[in-house]
KEKE-3310 file (N, C-alpha, C; in steps of 0.2 Angstrom, whole numbers, plus 5000, padded with zeros to 4 digits):
npx = (5570:5559:5561:5553:5549:5562:5563:5555:5558:5571:5567:5560:5571:5578:5568:5566:5580:5578:5569:5570:5586:5590:5586:5587:5601:5601:5595:5606:5616:5609:5606:5608:5599:5587:5584:5577:5563:5564:5566:5555:5545:5551:5549:5536:5531:5539:5531:5518:5520:5523:5514:5505:5513:5513:5499:5484:5475:5465:5456:5460:5472:5466:5460:5470:5477:5467:5467:5478:5474:5465:5471:5479:5468:5462:5453:5444:5447:5461:5471:5488:5491:5505:5512:5525:5529:5517:5516:5526:5525:5514:5519:5530:5523:5516:5525:5534:5524:5519:5507:5494:5486:5493:5499:5489:5484:5495:5495:5481:5487:5492:5482:5481:5491:5487:5478:5478:5477:5481:5493:5487:5492:5505:5503:5495:5503:5515:5505:5502:5515:5519:5510:5519:5534:5538:5530:5535:5550:5546:5538:5550:5559:5552:5553:5568:5571:5560:5557:5567:5562:5550:5555:5560:5549:5545:5559:5559:5546:5548:5560:5555:5546:5556:5564:5553:5551:5562:5563:5552:5556:5565:5559:5551:5552:5545:5535:5528:5529:5518:5508:5506:5507:5516:5523:5516:5502:5501:5513:5517:5506:5513:5524:5521:5514:5503:5497:5495:5504:5517:5517:5517:5531:5535:5540:5553:5561:5552:5546:5560:5560:5548:5554:5566:5558:5551:5562:5568:5559:5560:5573:5571:5564:5572:5581:5574:5572:5583:5587:5578:5584:5596:5599:5596:5608:5603:5592:5596:5598:5585:5585:5594:5590:5587:5598:5603:5594:5598:5608:5601:5590:5598:5605:5593:5588:5600:5598:5588:5574:5580:5579:5566:5573:5579:5593:5596:5600:5613:5627:5627:5637:5644:5631:5632:5641:5640:5629:5637:5644:5637:5632:5642:5646:5634:5623:5612)
npy = (5595:5585:5578:5566:5563:5560:5548:5539:5540:5535:5522:5517:5519:5508:5497:5497:5494:5480:5476:5483:5484:5492:5504:5510:5509:5521:5532:5533:5540:5550:5568:5571:5575:5575:5560:5550:5556:5552:5537:5534:5537:5528:5515:5514:5512:5500:5492:5493:5486:5472:5466:5457:5446:5443:5438:5426:5427:5440:5446:5450:5455:5468:5473:5475:5487:5495:5499:5508:5518:5523:5529:5539:5548:5550:5544:5535:5521:5523:5524:5527:5521:5512:5510:5514:5517:5523:5531:5538:5542:5549:5563:5564:5567:5580:5587:5591:5594:5587:5579:5569:5564:5558:5547:5540:5538:5528:5518:5514:5509:5497:5488:5482:5470:5460:5452:5440:5447:5450:5463:5474:5485:5496:5506:5507:5499:5510:5518:5515:5514:5527:5528:5522:5520:5531:5541:5539:5543:5556:5562:5559:5568:5579:5579:5584:5594:5604:5615:5611:5600:5601:5605:5594:5584:5578:5570:5561:5556:5548:5541:5534:5524:5516:5512:5503:5495:5489:5482:5473:5466:5457:5452:5441:5428:5424:5429:5421:5410:5413:5414:5428:5441:5455:5458:5470:5465:5471:5469:5457:5451:5457:5450:5437:5431:5426:5428:5415:5408:5416:5412:5399:5395:5390:5392:5398:5407:5415:5420:5426:5437:5445:5448:5456:5466:5473:5476:5484:5496:5500:5502:5515:5524:5527:5532:5544:5550:5555:5563:5573:5584:5593:5586:5595:5597:5598:5590:5575:5562:5558:5552:5541:5526:5523:5523:5508:5502:5502:5492:5480:5479:5479:5468:5459:5460:5453:5440:5435:5423:5416:5425:5422:5414:5419:5430:5443:5451:5463:5457:5462:5469:5478:5484:5495:5500:5505:5515:5523:5528:5534:5544:5551:5556:5561:5555:5545)
npz = (5632:5642:5657:5657:5643:5639:5648:5641:5628:5628:5632:5620:5611:5616:5614:5600:5596:5595:5588:5576:5570:5561:5559:5572:5573:5565:5571:5583:5574:5574:5581:5595:5604:5597:5596:5604:5600:5587:5588:5594:5585:5575:5583:5583:5571:5569:5576:5571:5559:5561:5564:5557:5561:5575:5575:5571:5565:5555:5560:5574:5571:5565:5577:5586:5576:5578:5591:5591:5582:5588:5601:5594:5587:5598:5606:5617:5617:5618:5628:5636:5647:5656:5644:5638:5622:5618:5626:5622:5608:5608:5615:5606:5595:5601:5605:5593:5583:5575:5561:5565:5556:5547:5552:5557:5545:5541:5548:5545:5531:5533:5537:5524:5525:5534:5527:5513:5500:5481:5478:5467:5460:5451:5455:5466:5474:5475:5482:5494:5500:5499:5511:5520:5522:5515:5521:5534:5532:5530:5541:5552:5545:5550:5562:5564:5556:5552:5543:5533:5530:5522:5508:5503:5502:5490:5488:5500:5496:5486:5490:5501:5492:5486:5495:5503:5492:5491:5505:5504:5494:5502:5512:5504:5505:5516:5513:5503:5510:5517:5507:5503:5491:5485:5474:5463:5452:5439:5435:5436:5425:5414:5414:5409:5421:5435:5451:5456:5450:5452:5465:5465:5464:5452:5439:5433:5424:5421:5433:5438:5429:5435:5445:5444:5436:5445:5454:5448:5448:5460:5461:5451:5459:5469:5461:5455:5467:5472:5462:5465:5470:5482:5500:5513:5528:5540:5540:5534:5543:5541:5529:5531:5532:5521:5514:5514:5504:5490:5488:5491:5481:5468:5472:5471:5459:5451:5458:5454:5452:5464:5475:5480:5491:5499:5505:5503:5512:5516:5530:5546:5550:5538:5534:5545:5541:5530:5531:5541:5531:5522:5530:5531:5518:5517:5506:5501)
capx = (5566:5556:5562:5545:5551:5569:5563:5552:5562:5575:5564:5556:5576:5577:5564:5570:5585:5578:5564:5573:5591:5594:5585:5590:5607:5601:5594:5611:5618:5606:5608:5607:5592:5582:5585:5571:5559:5564:5566:5546:5542:5552:5548:5529:5532:5541:5525:5510:5522:5523:5506:5501:5516:5509:5492:5485:5468:5466:5451:5463:5475:5463:5459:5476:5478:5462:5470:5483:5469:5460:5475:5480:5461:5460:5447:5443:5453:5468:5474:5496:5496:5509:5516:5532:5528:5513:5516:5533:5524:5510:5522:5533:5517:5513:5532:5536:5517:5517:5500:5490:5480:5497:5499:5483:5484:5501:5491:5476:5486:5493:5477:5482:5497:5485:5476:5480:5475:5484:5494:5482:5495:5511:5499:5493:5512:5516:5500:5504:5525:5518:5508:5522:5540:5540:5526:5540:5553:5543:5540:5558:5562:5549:5557:5574:5571:5552:5560:5569:5557:5546:5558:5562:5544:5546:5563:5555:5540:5552:5564:5552:5544:5563:5565:5549:5551:5569:5560:5547:5559:5569:5553:5549:5552:5542:5525:5528:5524:5511:5504:5504:5511:5516:5523:5510:5499:5502:5521:5515:5504:5517:5528:5516:5513:5497:5495:5496:5511:5522:5518:5520:5539:5540:5542:5560:5562:5546:5548:5565:5558:5545:5558:5570:5556:5551:5566:5571:5555:5564:5579:5571:5564:5578:5587:5571:5573:5593:5588:5575:5587:5601:5596:5598:5612:5600:5588:5598:5597:5581:5584:5600:5591:5585:5606:5604:5590:5600:5611:5595:5588:5603:5605:5587:5588:5604:5596:5580:5569:5582:5576:5563:5574:5582:5601:5597:5602:5621:5626:5625:5642:5641:5625:5634:5646:5635:5626:5640:5649:5631:5631:5651:5644:5628:5622:5609)
capy = (5590:5585:5572:5562:5564:5558:5543:5536:5540:5530:5514:5517:5516:5502:5493:5500:5488:5473:5478:5487:5487:5497:5512:5511:5514:5529:5535:5535:5544:5557:5573:5567:5577:5570:5552:5550:5558:5547:5532:5534:5535:5521:5511:5514:5509:5493:5490:5492:5482:5465:5464:5450:5442:5442:5436:5421:5429:5446:5452:5452:5463:5476:5477:5480:5493:5501:5503:5514:5523:5527:5533:5546:5551:5553:5539:5530:5515:5525:5526:5525:5518:5505:5508:5519:5517:5526:5539:5543:5543:5556:5567:5566:5571:5586:5593:5593:5596:5581:5579:5564:5559:5553:5541:5537:5535:5523:5512:5511:5505:5490:5483:5478:5465:5456:5448:5441:5449:5453:5471:5476:5486:5499:5515:5503:5499:5517:5521:5508:5514:5533:5529:5519:5521:5538:5545:5538:5549:5565:5563:5561:5576:5585:5581:5586:5602:5605:5620:5609:5594:5604:5606:5588:5580:5575:5566:5557:5552:5544:5537:5528:5519:5512:5508:5499:5489:5483:5479:5469:5459:5454:5447:5436:5422:5425:5431:5416:5405:5413:5415:5433:5444:5462:5460:5471:5460:5472:5467:5450:5451:5460:5444:5430:5425:5429:5428:5409:5407:5418:5408:5391:5398:5384:5394:5402:5413:5423:5424:5431:5446:5449:5453:5460:5473:5476:5478:5491:5500:5503:5509:5521:5528:5529:5539:5552:5555:5558:5569:5579:5592:5591:5586:5598:5594:5594:5583:5570:5557:5554:5548:5536:5520:5523:5521:5502:5499:5500:5486:5474:5482:5476:5461:5454:5460:5450:5433:5434:5419:5414:5429:5419:5410:5425:5430:5448:5455:5461:5456:5467:5475:5480:5488:5499:5504:5510:5520:5527:5530:5539:5551:5557:5558:5563:5551:5539)
capz = (5630:5648:5659:5654:5637:5639:5648:5636:5622:5630:5632:5615:5608:5620:5610:5592:5594:5595:5582:5570:5571:5557:5562:5580:5572:5563:5577:5584:5569:5573:5584:5601:5608:5593:5597:5608:5596:5581:5590:5597:5578:5573:5585:5581:5565:5569:5581:5567:5554:5564:5567:5555:5565:5581:5577:5567:5560:5553:5567:5582:5569:5565:5584:5588:5572:5579:5596:5587:5578:5593:5603:5589:5587:5606:5608:5624:5619:5616:5634:5636:5655:5654:5636:5634:5615:5614:5629:5620:5601:5610:5617:5601:5591:5602:5604:5586:5580:5569:5559:5567:5552:5544:5558:5557:5538:5541:5553:5541:5526:5537:5536:5519:5528:5537:5525:5507:5492:5480:5476:5461:5451:5454:5459:5473:5477:5476:5489:5501:5501:5504:5518:5524:5521:5514:5527:5540:5532:5532:5549:5556:5545:5553:5568:5563:5553:5549:5538:5527:5527:5517:5505:5505:5502:5483:5489:5503:5492:5480:5494:5504:5488:5484:5500:5502:5486:5494:5510:5501:5492:5508:5515:5499:5508:5523:5510:5499:5513:5519:5502:5502:5488:5486:5466:5460:5447:5432:5436:5434:5420:5409:5412:5408:5427:5438:5459:5458:5445:5456:5472:5464:5461:5447:5431:5436:5420:5422:5439:5438:5424:5437:5453:5441:5435:5453:5459:5443:5449:5467:5459:5448:5463:5471:5456:5456:5475:5472:5457:5465:5475:5487:5505:5521:5533:5547:5538:5531:5544:5541:5523:5531:5531:5514:5509:5512:5499:5484:5488:5491:5475:5464:5474:5468:5451:5451:5460:5451:5456:5468:5478:5484:5496:5503:5502:5500:5515:5520:5536:5552:5551:5532:5535:5549:5538:5523:5533:5542:5526:5520:5536:5529:5510:5514:5499:5500)
cpx = (5565:5559:5557:5548:5558:5566:5561:5555:5568:5573:5560:5564:5580:5575:5568:5576:5583:5573:5566:5579:5594:5592:5586:5597:5607:5598:5602:5616:5616:5609:5606:5600:5586:5580:5580:5564:5558:5564:5556:5543:5544:5550:5540:5528:5533:5536:5518:5513:5524:5516:5505:5506:5515:5501:5492:5478:5467:5462:5456:5467:5473:5462:5464:5478:5473:5465:5473:5479:5467:5465:5477:5476:5461:5455:5450:5447:5459:5472:5482:5497:5499:5513:5518:5530:5523:5512:5521:5531:5519:5515:5526:5529:5518:5518:5536:5529:5517:5511:5499:5487:5486:5499:5496:5484:5488:5500:5486:5478:5491:5490:5479:5488:5492:5481:5480:5480:5482:5487:5492:5487:5500:5509:5497:5499:5515:5512:5502:5512:5523:5517:5513:5528:5541:5535:5530:5546:5553:5543:5546:5560:5558:5550:5562:5574:5565:5554:5562:5565:5553:5548:5559:5557:5546:5553:5561:5551:5544:5557:5560:5549:5550:5563:5559:5549:5557:5566:5556:5551:5564:5563:5550:5549:5546:5533:5525:5524:5517:5505:5501:5508:5510:5520:5516:5507:5501:5511:5519:5513:5509:5522:5525:5514:5506:5499:5499:5502:5516:5523:5519:5527:5541:5543:5549:5561:5556:5546:5554:5565:5554:5549:5563:5566:5553:5556:5570:5564:5557:5569:5577:5567:5567:5583:5582:5573:5578:5592:5583:5579:5591:5596:5599:5603:5609:5595:5589:5598:5589:5580:5591:5598:5589:5593:5607:5600:5593:5606:5606:5593:5591:5605:5601:5587:5594:5602:5590:5577:5571:5581:5572:5565:5579:5589:5601:5600:5611:5621:5627:5630:5643:5635:5628:5638:5645:5632:5630:5644:5641:5630:5637:5647:5639:5624:5617:5609)
cpy = (5589:5579:5565:5558:5558:5549:5537:5536:5534:5523:5513:5516:5509:5495:5492:5494:5482:5472:5481:5489:5492:5504:5513:5514:5520:5532:5538:5538:5550:5560:5569:5569:5577:5564:5548:5550:5553:5540:5530:5532:5528:5516:5509:5510:5500:5489:5488:5489:5474:5462:5456:5446:5438:5440:5432:5422:5436:5450:5454:5456:5469:5479:5482:5486:5499:5503:5509:5520:5528:5529:5539:5548:5554:5550:5538:5526:5517:5526:5522:5522:5512:5505:5514:5522:5521:5534:5543:5544:5550:5562:5569:5571:5577:5592:5595:5595:5590:5579:5571:5559:5557:5547:5537:5534:5528:5518:5509:5505:5496:5486:5477:5471:5460:5451:5448:5441:5452:5461:5473:5478:5493:5504:5512:5502:5505:5520:5520:5512:5522:5534:5526:5522:5529:5544:5543:5544:5556:5565:5563:5566:5582:5586:5585:5592:5602:5609:5616:5604:5595:5605:5600:5582:5574:5568:5560:5553:5547:5537:5533:5524:5513:5509:5501:5493:5485:5479:5473:5463:5455:5448:5443:5430:5420:5425:5426:5410:5407:5414:5423:5436:5450:5464:5463:5466:5465:5469:5462:5449:5452:5454:5436:5427:5429:5427:5421:5405:5408:5414:5402:5389:5390:5388:5402:5407:5417:5426:5427:5437:5448:5453:5456:5467:5475:5480:5485:5496:5503:5506:5514:5525:5531:5535:5544:5554:5556:5564:5574:5585:5588:5590:5591:5594:5590:5590:5575:5565:5554:5550:5541:5528:5519:5521:5512:5498:5498:5496:5478:5474:5476:5470:5455:5454:5454:5441:5432:5429:5417:5419:5427:5413:5413:5426:5439:5454:5457:5461:5463:5473:5478:5485:5495:5505:5507:5515:5524:5532:5535:5545:5555:5560:5563:5560:5543:5534)
cpz = (5639:5650:5658:5647:5635:5640:5644:5629:5625:5630:5624:5611:5609:5614:5604:5591:5592:5589:5574:5568:5567:5558:5567:5577:5569:5570:5581:5580:5569:5579:5592:5604:5603:5593:5599:5602:5592:5583:5593:5589:5573:5575:5584:5576:5565:5571:5575:5561:5555:5566:5564:5558:5571:5582:5571:5562:5560:5560:5571:5579:5569:5572:5588:5584:5575:5585:5595:5586:5584:5598:5601:5588:5592:5608:5614:5624:5618:5623:5635:5642:5651:5650:5635:5627:5616:5619:5624:5611:5604:5610:5611:5596:5594:5603:5598:5581:5573:5570:5561:5560:5547:5545:5556:5550:5538:5544:5547:5535:5527:5537:5532:5520:5530:5534:5517:5501:5490:5479:5470:5457:5456:5457:5463:5476:5479:5481:5494:5502:5504:5508:5523:5526:5520:5519:5535:5537:5533:5538:5553:5551:5549:5561:5570:5560:5549:5544:5533:5525:5522:5507:5501:5502:5496:5483:5493:5501:5488:5484:5495:5499:5486:5489:5504:5498:5491:5501:5510:5497:5499:5511:5511:5502:5514:5519:5506:5504:5516:5513:5502:5497:5485:5479:5464:5452:5439:5430:5431:5427:5413:5406:5411:5416:5429:5446:5458:5456:5447:5463:5472:5464:5455:5441:5434:5431:5421:5428:5442:5434:5430:5443:5449:5440:5440:5457:5454:5444:5456:5465:5454:5453:5468:5468:5456:5462:5474:5467:5460:5470:5479:5496:5511:5524:5536:5546:5538:5533:5544:5535:5525:5530:5524:5510:5509:5508:5490:5481:5487:5485:5468:5466:5470:5462:5451:5451:5456:5456:5462:5475:5482:5490:5500:5501:5502:5504:5516:5527:5538:5549:5544:5532:5541:5545:5531:5526:5537:5537:5521:5524:5533:5523:5509:5508:5501:5495)
residu = (MET:THR:ASP:THR:LEU:SER:GLU:ASN:GLY:ALA:LEU:CYS:LEU:SER:MET:LEU:ARG:GLU:THR:ASP:ARG:ASP:ARG:TYR:LEU:ALA:CYS:LEU:LEU:SER:PRO:GLU:ASP:LYS:ARG:GLY:ALA:LEU:ALA:SER:LEU:TYR:ALA:PHE:ASN:ALA:GLU:ILE:ALA:ARG:VAL:ARG:ASP:VAL:VAL:ARG:GLU:PRO:LEU:PRO:GLY:GLU:ILE:ARG:LEU:GLN:TRP:TRP:ARG:ASP:LEU:LEU:GLU:GLY:GLY:ALA:ALA:GLY:ASP:THR:GLY:GLY:ASN:PRO:LEU:ALA:ALA:GLY:LEU:LEU:GLU:THR:ILE:ASP:ARG:TYR:ARG:LEU:PRO:ARG:GLN:THR:LEU:VAL:ALA:MET:THR:GLU:ALA:ARG:ILE:PHE:ASP:LEU:TYR:ASP:ASP:ALA:MET:PRO:ASP:GLN:ASN:ALA:LEU:GLU:GLY:TYR:SER:GLY:GLU:THR:ALA:SER:ALA:LEU:ILE:GLN:LEU:ALA:GLY:LEU:VAL:LEU:SER:PRO:GLU:ASP:ALA:THR:GLN:SER:ALA:ASP:ALA:ALA:GLY:HIS:ALA:GLY:VAL:GLY:GLN:SER:ILE:ALA:GLY:LEU:LEU:MET:LEU:LEU:PRO:ILE:HIS:ASN:ARG:ARG:ARG:GLN:ILE:TYR:VAL:PRO:LEU:ASP:ILE:LEU:SER:ALA:THR:GLY:LEU:ASP:ARG:ASP:GLY:PHE:LEU:ALA:GLY:GLU:ASP:LYS:LEU:ARG:ILE:SER:ALA:ALA:ILE:GLU:ALA:PHE:SER:GLY:LEU:GLY:LEU:GLU:HIS:LEU:GLN:ARG:ALA:ARG:HIS:ALA:GLY:PRO:ILE:ALA:LYS:PRO:LEU:PHE:PRO:ALA:PHE:LEU:PRO:VAL:SER:LEU:ALA:GLU:HIS:ILE:LEU:LYS:ARG:ALA:ARG:LYS:LEU:GLY:ALA:SER:ALA:LEU:PHE:GLY:GLY:LEU:GLN:GLN:PRO:GLN:TRP:ARG:ARG:GLN:ILE:SER:MET:MET:LYS:ALA:THR:LEU:LEU:ARG:ARG:PHE)
# end
């Protein structure tokens, strides 16, 4: 690893500690020589995932995402000067021959976050999750062990969907305040709700049923990921953040409509223990 990549990787790891503490810990539990590269991927993911949080209107958000697309596609606007995250990401892409189009698709998927359109159905949700969480697992796998990553693409796909649903459940209070909804409309329809009915938060029984179905979909994908075959030891750190998803999904299923007010995430110390246990047992 070059001195430049080491420096940028260290800066990315420092950023990640503030923006995504769980993936920061996953980096620390990964091989030392891969931490900088993983941190650049995870910090990039955190950066594009938080665009909605730092803009007031969709257009400035689209401009931010366009900058990253330009960077990845080699456009004139993609200048890394003074941006260690951008520099570290490009170095990781080049060093590990990562598919740029996968990262471009990840950026484009985040445009959905900028608007208040409802998630139309489960297929759309799985596509969104596949281009974000699943793609991130696959990219991390290519950094850790490219030979093994190709054998575990199916597991990464399902694991990412389960992890994505867990993350969306944790964000329910924020999304509701914004009038955003990621619970697919076909799930809402099956429980007798529509977009406005869910966001109103008054029909606790039906909202609980919708959250239970949404959580169940996440648990189903986790099970499919686990049954997709064993994960090679060098590849397993890419799946470490997924080890936190099951607790969230089961907790949401238990809380039902109360999940609209939060309370799904374990304390940091418990999450750390869960990830260290997953590392030892190699089970997510």
